[in-house]
Residue, then its C-alpha position, 0 to 999 in steps of 0.5 A: m518471500a521467505e529464503g529458500q522458497p521457490r518463486n512462482a508466477d504469482s511471486a514474480l508479479l509482486i517481487s522482482d528478481e532483485g528482491g524489491i517490489t515490482d513496478q506493477l505492484v507500485i502502480c497498484l499501491q499508488h492507486i490504493f494510497a491515493k484513495y485515502c491520502t491527503p491531499g487527495p489526487e487530482r481526479t480524472s474522468g474515465t478509468a485512469l488509475l489514481t496517482p497520489p500527489t508528491d507530498a501526500y500522506f495518510s492522515e489519522e483518518g486516512l490511515q484508519r479508513w484504509a486499515r478498516e477497508t483492508n483489514g476489517e478494523p482500524f489499527s490499534e494504538e500499538t499498531k499505529e506506533e509501530v507504523v510511525e516507528s518502522f516506516d517513512v513518515n512526514d514531520d507530523g508522523n503521518l505515513t508517506f507513500r514511501g512508507f506505504l511502499q516500505l510497509y507493503q515490501l515487508q508484508t509481501e516478503n513475509d506473507e504474499a498471500e496477504t498482499w494478494k488479498d489486499l489487491v483482490r479487495e481493491s480490484s474493483t477500484f482499479e477498473t473504475g478509478 
């Protein structure tokens, strides 16, 4: 959130008073990350939210699938390089869940509306798992 901007109820759902992303947002992001990560999550029946395995990461295919489904197009080579340089990746240069959280922390601080759009796009999967 930009400095000097007043907080509203929607902001409080994404960013805590301390400036970090909220536990509620982390839970949503776990579910989103788990849909595209390698290794995939253990599937449970019912409406449980997905949780990525501890060592999960986005393979090239998973990263591009997430980008397409979230942004309508895959990442350019330049954007992929920025992701690897800016956020936590494993030894093979694949985005980790920690890096995914860092990405959303930065996005949410700079453009909460974009984070809300991403969550709305994914909202049907929160209900069906």
